[in-house]
DRENVEX-434234 format. One line per field, with one value per residue (C-alpha): x, y, z. Coordinates in nm, 2 decimals. Each point is the difference from the previous one (the first is absolute). Layout:
N
X <- c(X/...) .
Y <- c(Y/...) .
Z <- c(Z/...) .
***
This chain:
603
X <- c(7.38/-0.15/-0.05/0.03/-0.29/0.18/-0.04/0.23/0.32/0.06/0.31/-0.20/-0.17/0.14/0.25/-0.05/0.31/-0.20/0.23/0.00/0.19/-0.16/0.16/-0.08/0.31/0.18/0.03/0.33/0.30/-0.15/0.17/-0.05/0.23/0.07/0.27/0.23/-0.12/-0.28/0.08/0.26/-0.27/-0.22/0.33/0.06/-0.36/-0.01/0.34/-0.13/-0.27/0.27/0.09/-0.18/-0.22/-0.30/-0.11/-0.35/-0.03/-0.38/-0.02/-0.31/-0.14/0.15/0.36/0.27/0.11/0.26/0.19/-0.03/0.11/0.31/0.07/0.01/0.22/0.24/-0.03/-0.01/0.13/0.07/-0.43/-0.22/-0.25/-0.38/-0.27/-0.34/-0.23/0.17/-0.30/-0.25/-0.32/0.04/-0.04/-0.28/-0.17/0.01/-0.13/-0.31/-0.03/-0.04/-0.21/-0.35/0.19/0.12/-0.30/0.04/-0.03/0.28/0.00/-0.22/0.02/-0.12/0.22/0.17/0.00/0.23/0.33/0.37/-0.02/-0.26/0.29/0.21/0.01/0.05/0.18/0.25/0.02/0.07/0.30/0.13/-0.02/0.22/0.23/0.05/0.01/0.30/0.23/0.34/0.08/-0.19/-0.29/-0.22/-0.36/-0.13/-0.32/-0.37/-0.11/0.31/-0.07/-0.31/0.27/0.25/-0.22/0.30/0.31/0.23/-0.02/-0.30/0.00/-0.32/0.07/-0.22/-0.11/-0.21/-0.34/0.10/0.32/-0.17/-0.24/0.29/0.18/-0.33/0.00/0.37/-0.08/0.02/-0.27/-0.22/0.14/0.08/-0.21/0.07/-0.16/0.31/-0.17/-0.35/-0.16/0.11/-0.34/-0.04/0.31/-0.08/-0.35/0.14/0.23/-0.27/-0.28/0.21/0.40/0.00/-0.27/0.15/0.35/-0.12/-0.19/0.31/0.23/-0.22/0.11/0.40/0.01/-0.03/0.29/0.25/0.34/0.09/-0.18/0.12/-0.12/0.04/-0.14/0.34/0.12/0.36/0.03/-0.25/0.01/-0.04/-0.11/-0.06/-0.35/-0.01/0.09/-0.30/-0.21/0.12/-0.06/-0.35/-0.07/0.13/-0.21/-0.30/0.03/0.09/-0.11/0.16/-0.02/0.00/0.27/-0.23/0.01/-0.09/-0.13/-0.05/-0.35/-0.24/-0.16/0.31/0.08/0.31/-0.10/0.18/0.32/0.01/-0.12/0.14/0.33/0.00/0.22/-0.06/0.07/-0.38/-0.24/-0.24/-0.08/-0.38/-0.02/0.18/-0.06/0.11/-0.19/-0.08/0.19/-0.10/0.22/0.20/0.35/0.16/0.37/0.20/0.28/0.34/0.09/0.23/-0.21/-0.34/-0.18/-0.33/-0.30/-0.35/-0.19/-0.26/0.24/-0.12/-0.36/0.03/0.26/-0.15/-0.37/-0.12/0.24/-0.04/-0.37/-0.13/-0.22/-0.34/0.19/0.13/-0.28/-0.20/0.26/0.25/0.39/-0.08/0.02/-0.34/0.10/0.23/0.11/0.10/0.08/-0.19/0.17/-0.18/0.14/0.09/-0.12/-0.33/-0.33/0.02/-0.19/-0.42/-0.02/-0.16/0.07/-0.19/-0.24/0.09/-0.19/0.10/0.42/-0.11/-0.16/0.24/0.31/0.05/0.04/-0.15/-0.06/-0.01/0.19/-0.21/0.21/0.01/0.18/0.19/0.09/0.32/0.06/-0.24/0.00/-0.29/-0.16/0.02/-0.29/-0.07/-0.26/-0.22/-0.32/-0.27/-0.18/-0.37/-0.25/0.28/-0.14/0.12/-0.01/0.16/0.28/0.09/-0.04/0.21/0.28/-0.03/0.04/0.28/0.19/-0.04/0.14/-0.31/-0.03/0.18/-0.21/-0.18/0.09/-0.10/-0.39/-0.04/0.24/0.03/0.30/0.06/0.25/0.31/0.21/0.29/-0.08/-0.36/-0.11/-0.18/-0.14/-0.04/-0.15/-0.01/-0.22/0.02/0.10/0.31/0.35/0.23/0.01/0.34/0.18/-0.07/0.23/-0.18/0.07/-0.21/-0.09/-0.17/-0.02/0.29/-0.11/0.13/-0.01/-0.37/-0.08/-0.26/0.08/-0.30/0.15/0.38/-0.07/0.10/0.42/0.22/0.23/0.39/0.06/-0.18/-0.32/-0.32/-0.09/-0.24/-0.33/-0.25/-0.32/-0.23/0.16/-0.07/-0.36/-0.06/0.14/-0.15/-0.24/-0.24/-0.15/0.30/-0.11/0.08/-0.22/0.10/0.37/0.03/-0.21/0.26/0.31/0.14/0.19/-0.20/0.19/-0.13/0.18/0.07/0.19/0.26/0.24/0.31/0.17/-0.20/-0.33/-0.12/-0.22/-0.18/0.05/-0.15/-0.02/-0.35/-0.22/0.02/0.38/0.22/0.22/0.00/0.20/0.12/0.14/0.20/0.08/0.29/0.27/0.11/0.01/-0.33/-0.08/-0.07/-0.05/-0.02/-0.28/0.13/-0.06/0.27/0.02/0.13/0.05/0.11/0.15/-0.19/0.06/0.33/0.36/0.10/-0.14/0.10/-0.12/0.07/-0.09/-0.12/0.19/0.28/-0.07/0.14/0.24/-0.13/-0.14/0.03/-0.23/-0.01/-0.25/-0.19/0.12/-0.20/0.08/-0.12/-0.05/-0.06/-0.30/0.27/0.14/-0.32/0.04/0.23/0.01/0.07/0.10/0.19/0.39/0.27/-0.12/-0.31/0.02/-0.22/-0.23/-0.36/0.04/-0.26/-0.01/-0.26/-0.01/-0.19/-0.12/-0.25/-0.32/-0.15/0.36/0.09/-0.08/-0.17/-0.10/-0.20/0.18/0.26/0.34/0.20/-0.12) .
Y <- c(-1.95/0.10/0.37/0.05/0.24/0.06/0.36/-0.08/-0.03/0.07/-0.19/-0.29/0.14/-0.17/0.18/0.07/0.01/0.34/0.21/0.38/0.10/-0.20/0.11/0.03/-0.08/0.30/-0.11/-0.20/0.17/0.33/0.14/0.23/0.30/0.19/0.23/0.12/-0.24/0.15/0.33/-0.09/-0.17/0.31/0.22/-0.27/0.05/0.35/0.06/-0.24/0.26/0.31/0.31/0.16/-0.33/0.03/-0.29/0.05/-0.18/0.03/-0.12/-0.14/0.26/-0.14/-0.06/0.15/0.27/0.16/-0.33/-0.05/0.32/-0.04/-0.33/0.19/0.22/-0.19/-0.26/0.26/0.32/0.12/0.04/0.26/-0.09/0.12/-0.04/-0.08/0.05/0.37/0.03/-0.12/0.24/0.13/-0.29/0.22/0.06/-0.38/-0.11/0.25/-0.12/-0.36/0.07/-0.09/-0.33/-0.02/0.11/0.01/-0.36/-0.16/-0.30/0.07/0.18/0.03/-0.14/0.24/-0.04/0.31/-0.02/0.08/0.32/0.14/-0.03/0.25/0.37/0.05/0.31/-0.17/-0.29/0.19/0.21/-0.39/-0.08/0.30/-0.07/-0.36/0.11/0.26/-0.21/-0.05/-0.37/-0.31/0.02/-0.20/0.11/-0.16/-0.03/-0.12/0.15/0.00/-0.14/0.24/0.29/-0.20/-0.21/-0.01/-0.08/-0.23/-0.27/-0.06/-0.16/-0.11/0.05/-0.26/-0.03/-0.26/0.10/-0.14/0.19/0.34/-0.10/-0.08/0.31/0.17/-0.14/0.10/0.38/0.05/0.26/-0.08/0.13/0.41/0.03/0.11/-0.28/-0.19/-0.05/-0.07/-0.31/-0.27/-0.11/0.34/-0.02/-0.33/0.12/0.28/-0.26/-0.23/0.22/0.27/-0.05/-0.37/-0.01/0.28/-0.14/-0.34/0.18/0.18/-0.30/-0.24/0.24/-0.04/-0.38/-0.08/0.26/0.00/-0.04/-0.10/-0.08/0.12/-0.19/0.30/-0.21/0.03/0.32/-0.05/-0.27/0.04/-0.27/0.00/-0.19/0.05/0.08/-0.32/-0.22/0.15/-0.05/-0.32/-0.13/0.15/-0.19/-0.35/0.06/0.06/-0.37/-0.21/-0.02/0.24/0.14/0.34/0.13/-0.02/0.27/-0.05/0.26/0.01/0.12/0.06/-0.36/-0.17/-0.37/-0.23/-0.27/0.19/0.07/-0.36/-0.16/0.24/0.03/0.36/0.23/-0.01/0.35/0.08/-0.04/-0.15/-0.01/0.10/-0.04/-0.07/0.11/-0.35/0.06/0.38/0.12/0.34/0.01/-0.28/0.01/-0.27/-0.06/-0.06/-0.26/-0.01/-0.31/0.20/0.30/0.15/0.32/0.10/0.12/0.09/-0.30/0.26/0.01/-0.34/0.11/0.33/-0.16/-0.33/0.01/-0.23/-0.27/0.00/0.06/-0.12/0.15/-0.03/0.13/0.27/0.13/0.02/0.16/0.13/0.00/-0.07/-0.34/-0.09/-0.23/0.00/-0.22/0.08/-0.17/0.14/-0.16/0.02/-0.32/0.11/0.35/0.18/0.03/0.22/0.34/-0.06/0.11/0.02/0.09/0.22/-0.11/0.07/0.30/0.15/-0.08/0.17/0.33/0.08/-0.16/-0.02/-0.36/-0.20/-0.33/-0.08/-0.18/-0.36/-0.24/-0.33/-0.17/-0.37/-0.08/-0.20/-0.06/0.06/-0.08/-0.16/0.31/0.18/0.19/0.22/0.29/-0.01/0.18/0.16/-0.21/-0.06/0.29/0.22/0.35/0.25/0.31/-0.16/-0.13/0.33/0.18/-0.25/0.03/0.39/-0.04/-0.26/0.28/0.26/-0.20/-0.02/-0.39/-0.29/-0.13/-0.33/-0.17/-0.33/0.13/0.08/-0.20/-0.35/-0.23/-0.31/-0.25/-0.01/-0.29/-0.06/0.01/0.16/0.25/0.30/0.24/0.37/0.21/0.38/0.12/-0.29/0.06/-0.21/-0.04/-0.31/-0.08/-0.09/-0.31/-0.06/0.03/0.13/-0.01/0.28/-0.07/0.35/0.28/0.24/0.31/-0.03/0.32/0.03/-0.17/0.22/-0.08/0.01/-0.12/-0.09/-0.13/0.31/-0.03/0.24/-0.04/-0.07/0.35/0.05/0.20/-0.17/-0.14/0.16/-0.08/0.05/-0.01/0.20/-0.18/-0.35/0.08/0.12/-0.35/-0.28/-0.24/-0.04/-0.31/-0.21/-0.16/-0.31/-0.24/0.17/0.01/-0.33/-0.13/0.18/0.11/-0.25/-0.31/-0.06/-0.27/-0.16/-0.34/0.04/-0.31/-0.26/-0.22/-0.21/0.17/0.35/0.15/0.34/0.21/0.33/0.23/0.30/0.29/0.14/0.06/0.37/0.01/-0.05/-0.24/-0.38/-0.23/-0.36/-0.22/-0.32/-0.28/-0.24/-0.23/-0.04/0.23/0.22/0.18/0.35/0.24/0.40/-0.04/0.38/0.18/0.06/-0.26/0.08/-0.31/-0.06/-0.32/-0.05/-0.34/-0.23/0.06/0.09/-0.03/0.03/0.21/-0.12/0.01/-0.26/0.14/0.11/0.34/0.14/-0.16/-0.21/0.26/-0.11/0.16/-0.07/-0.02/0.35/0.16/0.16/-0.03/0.15/-0.19/0.28/-0.07/-0.06/-0.30/-0.24/-0.36/-0.06/-0.29/0.01/-0.31/-0.09/0.07/-0.03/0.00/0.01/-0.38/-0.25/0.27/0.11/0.36/0.28/0.32/0.25/0.20/0.33/0.15/0.25/-0.21/0.05/0.06/-0.37/-0.24/-0.29/0.16/-0.19/-0.36/-0.20/0.04/-0.29/-0.26) .
Z <- c(-3.13/0.32/0.15/0.37/0.11/0.33/0.15/0.27/-0.16/-0.36/-0.04/-0.02/-0.37/-0.32/-0.18/-0.37/-0.26/-0.08/-0.23/0.11/-0.31/-0.31/-0.31/-0.40/-0.25/-0.20/-0.37/-0.03/0.01/0.14/0.30/0.30/0.04/0.30/0.11/-0.26/-0.26/0.02/-0.04/-0.27/-0.22/0.00/-0.08/-0.32/-0.11/0.03/-0.19/-0.28/-0.09/-0.08/0.16/0.26/0.11/0.25/0.21/0.16/0.31/0.08/0.38/0.16/0.26/0.34/-0.16/0.20/-0.26/0.23/0.03/-0.39/-0.06/0.22/-0.18/-0.35/0.10/0.12/-0.29/-0.28/0.12/-0.37/-0.04/0.06/0.24/-0.02/0.24/-0.19/0.30/0.08/-0.27/0.20/0.15/0.33/0.28/0.16/-0.30/-0.13/0.30/-0.02/-0.35/0.12/0.31/-0.18/-0.08/0.38/0.18/0.38/0.10/0.15/-0.24/-0.29/-0.31/-0.35/-0.25/-0.24/-0.38/-0.06/-0.22/0.12/-0.18/0.28/0.24/-0.21/-0.07/-0.40/0.05/0.22/-0.22/-0.30/0.18/0.11/-0.36/-0.14/0.27/-0.12/-0.36/0.10/0.16/-0.12/0.11/0.09/0.24/0.23/0.09/0.32/0.12/-0.01/-0.35/-0.15/-0.31/-0.03/0.02/-0.25/-0.22/-0.23/0.23/-0.10/0.27/0.16/0.35/0.20/0.37/0.16/0.39/0.18/0.14/0.34/0.01/-0.03/0.25/0.24/-0.10/0.09/0.36/0.06/-0.09/-0.36/-0.13/-0.31/-0.32/0.02/0.34/0.30/0.20/0.14/0.37/-0.11/0.06/-0.23/-0.11/-0.13/-0.20/-0.13/-0.08/-0.21/-0.19/-0.04/-0.13/-0.21/0.01/-0.10/-0.25/-0.19/0.04/-0.14/-0.27/-0.12/0.04/-0.20/-0.30/0.10/0.04/-0.37/-0.11/0.33/-0.10/0.37/0.31/0.35/0.31/0.26/0.31/0.15/-0.03/0.09/-0.24/-0.36/-0.23/-0.39/-0.24/-0.38/-0.10/-0.23/0.28/0.21/-0.29/-0.06/0.35/-0.01/-0.31/0.21/0.29/-0.24/-0.12/0.33/0.36/0.22/0.37/0.09/0.29/0.33/0.29/0.36/0.23/0.37/0.15/0.32/-0.08/-0.15/0.09/0.04/-0.32/-0.26/0.20/0.06/-0.32/-0.25/0.21/0.05/0.22/0.35/0.08/-0.08/0.27/-0.23/-0.35/-0.10/-0.36/-0.32/-0.36/-0.20/-0.32/-0.07/-0.33/0.09/0.31/-0.01/-0.20/-0.23/0.04/-0.31/0.01/-0.20/0.20/0.23/0.12/-0.03/-0.14/0.20/-0.26/0.12/-0.12/-0.16/-0.26/-0.14/0.00/-0.18/-0.27/-0.03/0.06/-0.24/0.06/0.35/0.07/-0.34/-0.25/0.23/0.28/-0.13/-0.19/0.31/0.25/-0.22/0.11/0.33/0.23/0.14/0.24/0.31/0.24/0.35/0.36/0.31/0.30/0.37/0.15/0.35/-0.13/0.00/-0.20/-0.30/0.01/-0.06/-0.35/-0.32/-0.38/-0.21/-0.28/-0.36/-0.05/0.33/-0.13/-0.32/0.13/0.27/-0.08/-0.40/0.05/-0.29/0.20/0.41/0.23/0.00/0.20/0.19/0.30/-0.08/0.33/-0.04/0.36/0.34/0.35/0.14/0.14/-0.32/-0.15/-0.28/0.06/-0.31/-0.09/0.28/0.22/-0.10/0.17/0.10/0.04/-0.27/0.19/0.32/-0.15/-0.20/0.36/0.15/-0.26/0.04/0.38/-0.06/-0.24/0.27/0.27/0.21/0.01/-0.17/-0.31/0.10/-0.32/0.11/0.04/-0.36/-0.24/-0.05/0.12/-0.21/0.09/-0.23/-0.05/-0.21/-0.36/0.02/-0.22/0.06/-0.29/0.09/-0.27/0.01/0.29/0.23/0.36/0.08/0.15/0.05/0.41/0.19/-0.02/-0.38/-0.30/-0.32/-0.33/-0.15/-0.36/-0.12/-0.30/-0.01/0.15/0.38/0.15/0.05/0.31/0.21/0.35/0.23/0.32/0.07/0.35/0.19/-0.15/-0.09/-0.31/0.05/-0.03/0.32/-0.23/-0.04/-0.29/-0.25/0.06/-0.32/0.16/-0.23/-0.30/0.17/0.10/-0.36/-0.15/0.24/-0.14/0.29/-0.15/-0.01/0.36/0.16/-0.22/-0.35/0.12/0.09/-0.33/-0.22/0.17/0.19/-0.14/-0.32/-0.11/-0.34/-0.14/-0.40/-0.05/0.08/-0.12/0.07/0.25/0.00/0.12/-0.16/0.20/-0.01/0.33/-0.14/-0.02/0.04/-0.33/0.08/0.00/-0.32/0.09/-0.01/0.24/-0.11/0.29/-0.15/0.25/-0.17/0.06/-0.38/-0.28/-0.08/-0.32/-0.01/-0.26/0.02/-0.25/-0.13/0.34/0.29/0.28/0.34/0.22/0.34/0.12/0.35/0.10/-0.07/0.01/-0.36/-0.39/-0.30/-0.32/-0.35/-0.33/-0.24/-0.25/0.19/-0.10/0.35/0.25/0.30/0.26/0.36/0.25/0.40/0.24/0.02/-0.29/-0.27/-0.35/-0.29/-0.34/-0.29/-0.22/-0.28/0.14/-0.07/0.11/0.28/0.27/0.38/0.18/0.34/-0.02/0.26/0.32/-0.11/-0.15/0.17/0.17/-0.11/-0.10/-0.03/-0.24/-0.02/-0.33/-0.08/-0.34/-0.13/-0.04/-0.37/-0.17/-0.04/-0.30/0.09/0.38/0.22/-0.07/0.20/-0.07/0.10/-0.23) .
***
């Protein structure tokens, strides 16, 4: 397979069979219900509980409760309707209480460790509970926290929302939960969600996933969907024991390119696509399929409920119920440079933001034009005071920052791999297609210089110069960077039809990356830890179980897929359009958590 790196005509580029809507099967016989079937199913379940049954719909913050209440009134006119969120703390008081976590920064805050009780007035909760107890007929309690207010509800429904859908609603003008901030900068709304609301909501939801009678997909306000709790949990159990893909999403940006639009078959209505998350369970969704239609849930549900099977015992012991690896795509083909940036050191991350580990990362080049470069590390002998002063002048708009005087520019070619441990100045240059293989904390980018641009909203993108200067590792000069971070490829083993290489990351980073070239079957084994892979060369491959433990799983060029630790042994071989080709995969896992670590696997 040949990829054309043309910057003059994106239509010349190869087109992958990239799947924009991968799904996981529901257990056999389980169905997804919509419309009148949905409400009739809930009515029957409630009536089976006896007189005056109570349904509690605990909806994730961001759900359109007005639309949901209207649907309940129409479908179930003979019940009393209660608003769980009427017992919430006053919005202004809630915002004031959150301020220590929100800070005054536009992007960064401090992670909240609160529980949902902190969002509610105890007196109002007691009053609402009394109203519910005094009802004379069936009732429906709706809102985030419904399960906390009515823990003995006859029917518990968990209302789910995708993280990306919530962010889209913020951009469209939706305020944060009980906040008067509809017109606020979307970055600040997302910050409030990321550092406070979503943390508390996931903590609350984790206790409901195992007990919910039903799960409600609220991503389409006009057409919710319903599955049983048993189907939901069965699908998660199945996903934890087979390869799967999360649902990718794509977004335009000021530096965005044209490669993903062509190769991944994206809609043409966007001027560009700058980045994609295609392997970030904290942000992506899972689609559950009954064979006819799909049901969307946040993929974090799998991490929260099946962490040992998914991550493996050693990785779970190290990170808890967090998915530590992320794969995403950064497209600057026919676009512009990323911002010049640096990521925080671990102790800085812990002290300033409450995160336990930091944003180590790397750039793997899926494609590149002849003029492509990666900005990485400082040039030997740079003057620290002068660099800092020039950055300050650039931030003030006095003069452009002369990046080429201070930062190394290494030529970047297809399949090169650049390691970027925290504290290293870096950015991808224009005309590159980067597969970013990194630690999961993903918003902690300290921009130093953004090439004088403004965001798509016309507002200058945030620069965090103080944070950046506090984290730059000034000794990572030209010689050190070239010797430690640029394309450190080591052949580990080879056999009939395969070669295995270690391509990184640096010893300061916890992620190991292995690349396999192959034109026949290659044996892999999770060795007790989660594997995240991408097909970086070749049209199509199939992942199979030597024992038939899971159905064959087909992947296409540029697709990221996850192999849970519980899978153990698996093979990858060319398939379909990939037959007769030399294929390549990159695989990431947490270093030091594998049995037999350091050995070649393909033999």
